[in-house]
C-alpha positions as CSV (number, residue, x, y, z in Angstrom):
1,M,0.0,0.0,0.0
2,V,1.3,3.4,-0.9
3,D,0.4,6.6,1.0
4,G,0.4,10.0,-0.6
5,S,-0.8,13.5,0.3
6,A,-1.8,16.7,-1.3
7,V,-2.5,20.1,0.3
8,G,-5.0,19.5,3.0
9,L,-5.9,16.1,1.6
10,R,-5.1,12.6,2.7
11,W,-5.5,9.7,0.4
12,R,-4.5,6.1,0.3
13,R,-4.2,3.9,-2.8
14,W,-4.4,0.1,-2.5
15,S,-2.9,-2.1,-5.1
16,Q,-2.7,-5.8,-4.2
17,P,-1.4,-8.7,-6.2
18,N,-3.8,-10.0,-8.9
19,G,-6.0,-7.0,-8.4
20,A,-7.2,-8.0,-4.9
21,L,-8.3,-5.2,-2.6
22,F,-8.8,-5.2,1.2
23,V,-12.3,-3.9,1.9
24,P,-13.5,-2.6,5.3
25,E,-15.8,-5.2,6.9
26,D,-17.8,-2.7,9.0
27,G,-17.3,0.5,7.0
28,G,-15.0,2.0,9.6
29,P,-11.5,3.1,8.8
30,G,-8.8,0.7,9.7
31,H,-11.0,-2.4,9.8
32,Y,-10.1,-4.9,7.0
33,A,-11.6,-8.3,7.1
34,R,-11.5,-9.9,3.7
35,L,-10.3,-9.7,0.1
36,V,-12.4,-8.7,-2.9
37,R,-11.1,-8.7,-6.4
38,R,-10.7,-5.0,-7.5
39,E,-8.0,-3.2,-9.5
40,E,-7.4,-0.4,-6.9
41,G,-9.1,2.0,-4.5
42,H,-8.4,5.1,-2.6
43,A,-9.7,7.0,0.4
44,E,-9.9,10.7,1.0
45,G,-10.2,12.8,4.1
46,A,-8.1,14.9,6.5
47,G,-5.6,13.6,9.0
48,P,-6.7,10.3,10.4
49,F,-10.3,10.7,9.1
50,V,-11.6,8.9,6.0
51,T,-14.7,10.6,4.6
52,R,-14.8,9.2,1.1
53,R,-13.8,5.8,-0.4
54,T,-13.6,5.1,-4.1
55,W,-13.3,1.7,-5.7
56,V,-12.2,1.3,-9.3
57,L,-14.1,-1.6,-10.8
58,P,-12.5,-4.2,-13.1
59,E,-15.1,-3.7,-15.7
60,G,-14.5,0.0,-15.8
61,G,-15.9,2.8,-13.7
62,T,-15.9,3.6,-10.0
63,R,-18.0,3.1,-6.9
64,V,-18.0,5.8,-4.2
65,W,-19.0,5.8,-0.5
66,E,-19.3,9.1,1.4
67,S,-19.6,9.4,5.2
68,R,-22.3,12.0,5.3
69,S,-24.4,10.5,2.6
70,A,-24.3,7.1,4.4
71,R,-25.2,8.4,7.9
72,R,-27.8,11.0,6.7
73,R,-29.4,9.3,3.7
74,G,-28.4,5.7,4.1
75,L,-26.8,5.8,0.6
76,L,-23.8,4.0,-0.9
77,A,-23.6,5.9,-4.1
78,Y,-21.7,4.8,-7.2
79,A,-21.1,5.9,-10.7
80,V,-20.3,3.6,-13.6
81,H,-18.7,5.2,-16.6
82,A,-19.4,3.3,-19.7
83,K,-18.3,4.0,-23.3
84,Q,-21.7,5.4,-24.1
85,G,-21.5,8.0,-21.3
86,P,-21.6,8.1,-17.5
87,A,-24.4,6.4,-15.7
88,R,-25.1,7.0,-12.0
89,A,-26.9,4.7,-9.6
90,T,-27.3,4.4,-5.8
91,A,-27.5,1.5,-3.4
92,S,-29.2,2.2,-0.1
93,A,-29.9,0.5,3.2
94,D,-33.0,-1.6,3.8
95,E,-36.3,0.0,4.5
96,A,-36.0,-0.5,8.2
97,G,-32.7,1.3,8.3
98,L,-34.0,4.2,6.1
99,G,-37.1,4.5,8.3
100,R,-34.9,4.8,11.4
101,L,-32.8,7.5,9.7
102,R,-36.0,9.5,8.8
103,R,-37.3,9.4,12.3
104,L,-34.0,10.4,13.9
105,N,-33.5,13.2,11.4
106,A,-37.0,14.6,12.0
107,I,-36.4,14.6,15.8
108,A,-33.1,16.3,15.5
109,S,-34.3,18.8,13.0
110,V,-37.4,19.8,15.0
111,A,-35.4,20.0,18.2
112,F,-32.8,22.4,16.7
113,V,-35.6,24.5,15.1
114,I,-37.4,24.9,18.5
115,G,-34.2,25.3,20.5
116,G,-32.9,28.0,18.2
117,A,-36.2,29.8,18.3
118,L,-36.3,29.8,22.1
119,F,-32.7,31.0,22.3
120,A,-33.6,33.8,19.9
121,A,-36.7,34.7,22.0
122,G,-34.6,34.7,25.2
123,A,-32.1,37.1,23.6
124,A,-35.0,39.3,22.4
125,V,-36.4,39.5,25.9
126,A,-33.0,40.3,27.3
127,Q,-32.5,43.1,24.7
128,F,-36.0,44.6,24.5
129,G,-37.9,43.1,27.5
130,S,-38.5,44.3,31.1
131,G,-34.9,43.7,32.2
132,D,-35.7,40.8,34.5
133,P,-32.9,38.3,33.8
134,T,-35.0,35.4,35.3
135,V,-37.4,35.6,32.4
136,S,-34.8,35.3,29.7
137,A,-32.9,32.7,31.8
138,C,-36.1,30.5,31.8
139,I,-36.5,30.8,28.1
140,Y,-32.8,30.0,27.5
141,F,-33.1,27.0,29.7
142,A,-36.1,25.6,27.8
143,G,-34.2,26.2,24.6
144,G,-31.2,24.4,26.0
145,L,-33.2,21.3,26.7
146,F,-34.2,21.1,23.0
147,F,-30.5,21.6,22.0
148,N,-29.6,18.7,24.3
149,T,-32.2,16.6,22.6
150,G,-31.0,17.6,19.1
151,G,-27.4,17.0,20.0
152,Y,-27.9,13.5,21.4
153,T,-30.2,12.5,18.5
154,A,-27.5,13.6,16.1
155,V,-25.2,11.1,17.9
156,L,-27.8,8.4,17.5
157,Q,-27.9,9.1,13.8
158,V,-24.3,8.3,13.5
159,V,-24.0,5.2,15.7
160,N,-27.1,3.7,14.0
161,A,-26.3,4.7,10.4
162,P,-26.0,2.0,7.7
163,R,-22.5,0.7,7.1
164,P,-21.0,-0.6,3.9
165,T,-19.8,-4.1,4.1
166,Q,-18.8,-4.9,0.6
167,A,-17.4,-3.0,-2.4
168,S,-20.4,-4.4,-4.3
169,G,-22.6,-1.7,-2.8
170,T,-24.3,-3.4,0.1
171,A,-25.3,-1.1,2.9
172,V,-26.3,-3.0,6.1
173,T,-28.2,-1.5,9.0
174,P,-26.6,-2.4,12.4
175,R,-28.6,-3.3,15.4
176,W,-29.9,-0.4,17.5
177,R,-27.3,1.2,19.8
178,W,-27.6,4.0,22.3
179,W,-23.9,4.8,22.2
180,S,-20.7,3.8,20.5
181,Y,-17.0,4.7,20.6
182,E,-15.7,5.6,17.1
183,P,-13.2,8.4,17.5
184,M,-11.7,7.7,14.0
185,D,-15.1,8.4,12.4
186,V,-15.2,12.2,11.8
187,G,-19.1,12.2,11.7
188,W,-19.2,10.5,15.1
189,L,-16.6,12.9,16.6
190,S,-18.3,16.0,15.2
191,T,-21.7,15.0,16.7
192,V,-20.2,14.0,20.0
193,V,-18.4,17.3,20.3
194,L,-21.6,19.1,19.4
195,F,-23.5,17.1,22.1
196,S,-20.8,17.9,24.6
197,G,-21.2,21.6,23.8
198,T,-24.9,21.4,24.5
199,L,-24.2,19.8,27.9
200,V,-21.7,22.5,28.8
201,F,-24.3,25.1,27.8
202,A,-26.6,23.4,30.2
203,V,-24.2,24.2,33.1
204,N,-24.1,27.8,32.0
205,L,-27.9,28.0,31.8
206,L,-28.4,26.4,35.2
207,D,-25.8,28.7,36.9
208,S,-27.5,31.7,35.4
209,F,-30.3,31.2,37.9
210,L,-27.9,31.7,40.8
211,Q,-28.4,35.0,42.7
212,G,-25.9,37.2,44.6
213,L,-22.8,36.2,42.7
214,T,-19.7,38.2,42.7
215,V,-18.1,39.4,39.4
216,Q,-15.5,36.6,39.6
217,Q,-18.2,34.0,40.3
218,V,-20.3,35.2,37.4
219,N,-17.3,34.9,35.0
220,R,-16.3,31.5,36.4
221,L,-19.7,29.9,36.7
222,I,-21.6,31.5,33.8
223,W,-19.3,33.1,31.3
224,A,-16.6,30.4,31.2
225,P,-19.0,27.5,30.4
226,D,-20.5,29.7,27.8
227,V,-17.2,30.2,26.1
228,V,-16.3,26.5,26.3
229,G,-19.6,25.5,24.9
230,C,-19.2,27.9,22.0
231,A,-15.7,26.6,21.3
232,L,-17.0,23.0,21.2
233,F,-19.6,24.1,18.7
234,L,-16.9,25.7,16.5
235,V,-14.8,22.5,16.7
236,S,-17.9,20.4,15.8
237,G,-18.6,22.7,12.8
238,H,-15.0,22.4,11.5
239,L,-15.2,18.6,11.7
240,A,-18.4,18.7,9.8
241,F,-16.7,20.7,7.1
242,V,-13.9,18.1,7.0
243,E,-16.5,15.4,6.5
244,I,-18.3,17.2,3.7
245,C,-15.2,18.7,2.0
246,H,-13.0,15.6,2.3
247,R,-10.1,17.9,3.4
248,S,-8.9,19.9,6.4
249,R,-9.9,23.3,4.9
250,P,-13.5,24.5,4.4
251,C,-14.8,24.5,0.8
252,L,-17.6,26.0,-1.2
253,R,-20.3,23.6,-2.5
254,S,-23.3,25.8,-3.0
255,R,-25.3,23.1,-4.7
256,S,-25.0,20.7,-1.7
257,L,-27.7,20.8,0.9
258,G,-25.4,19.3,3.4
259,W,-22.9,22.0,2.8
260,W,-25.5,24.7,3.5
261,I,-26.5,23.0,6.7
262,V,-22.9,22.9,7.9
263,A,-22.2,26.5,6.8
264,V,-25.3,28.0,8.4
265,N,-24.6,26.1,11.7
266,Q,-21.0,27.2,11.7
267,L,-22.1,30.8,11.2
268,G,-24.4,30.4,14.2
269,S,-21.5,29.1,16.2
270,V,-19.3,32.0,15.3
271,L,-22.0,34.5,16.3
272,F,-22.5,32.6,19.6
273,M,-18.7,32.9,20.3
274,V,-18.9,36.7,19.5
275,S,-21.8,36.9,21.9
276,A,-20.0,35.0,24.6
277,L,-16.9,37.2,24.4
278,A,-19.0,40.3,24.6
279,A,-20.8,38.9,27.7
280,F,-17.6,39.0,29.9
281,T,-18.3,40.9,33.1
282,R,-15.7,43.6,33.8
283,A,-14.6,43.7,37.4
284,S,-14.2,47.5,37.4
285,T,-17.8,48.3,36.5
286,G,-19.7,45.0,37.1
287,S,-21.2,45.3,33.6
288,L,-20.8,43.3,30.4
289,V,-18.2,44.3,27.8
290,N,-21.1,44.9,25.4
291,A,-24.6,43.7,26.3
292,T,-26.0,44.8,22.9
293,I,-23.5,42.7,21.0
294,A,-24.0,39.8,23.4
295,N,-27.8,39.8,22.9
296,W,-27.8,40.3,19.1
297,G,-25.1,37.7,18.6
298,T,-27.2,35.2,20.5
299,L,-30.4,36.2,18.7
300,V,-29.0,36.0,15.1
301,G,-26.8,32.9,15.9
302,A,-29.9,31.1,17.3
303,L,-31.8,31.9,14.2
304,C,-29.0,30.4,12.2
305,F,-29.4,27.1,14.2
306,S,-33.1,27.2,13.6
307,A,-32.6,27.8,9.8
308,A,-30.1,24.9,9.7
309,G,-32.5,22.7,11.5
310,A,-35.2,23.5,9.0
311,L,-32.8,22.7,6.1
312,Q,-31.9,19.4,7.7
313,L,-35.6,18.3,7.4
314,D,-34.8,17.7,3.7
315,E,-31.6,15.8,4.2
316,H,-33.1,12.4,4.7
317,P,-33.4,9.1,2.8
């Protein structure tokens, strides 16, 4: 096996004696169980992550598996290039697996739409309301519960996604699992980091109900978890770009629904981080660095998450 690299892109090319190719038994990188006769194949991604596998078929043409398409749509897509012109086809999981993906996608999408809307409402109350922080804190907390739900459901989508078991195009639905440990799967890592961010936000939201805190306590118990949660959201978004771009740098794919979902979510994460930085409480005055930026950053960022959730409703089998 020969390893090669290009700028921001990692690929591997297999070339075995007599055209034999090791194929992953469970669809995960690094798991090779048996030999299938193929001329060659290669994998793309960034660093240790494989996000796309391509098999070159002996009869001519290629077959392609992509991480996001598999876990979101249950598809193992392939294109066969014949002399008369290219012909595209897809192989998908069984109906039970596709139905599972549809239900999980709907739950995650609706959860993010509602959670984002509640966060936007909380920010609007903080900016234009009566000034009672308890009201906005209650709205934020309700929104946080929906973000927790959406984050964990996104993890379930990954761990229960169909897995390719053969280069021939078979996509098999695994048994139902509530959790798995797959750190070399960039889709799994992205969703787990996202879910971790929602849990850190939950700490921030719970602490916001505390009364009589000093400036140092406010920054330690409320502001610090907010910044950590935003950082985790940004890391998750970058990993999602890695998965959809098949490289370490973000790309532009304006015709891809998945790309728009990732891009809008990442914009929301950036705005959340701007809001968090503006929400630091200065010891000298006891006031925020800029309350207006903090509120508007949260409001617009939350609307981005709602919009991405709405777009995600269409990214299903």
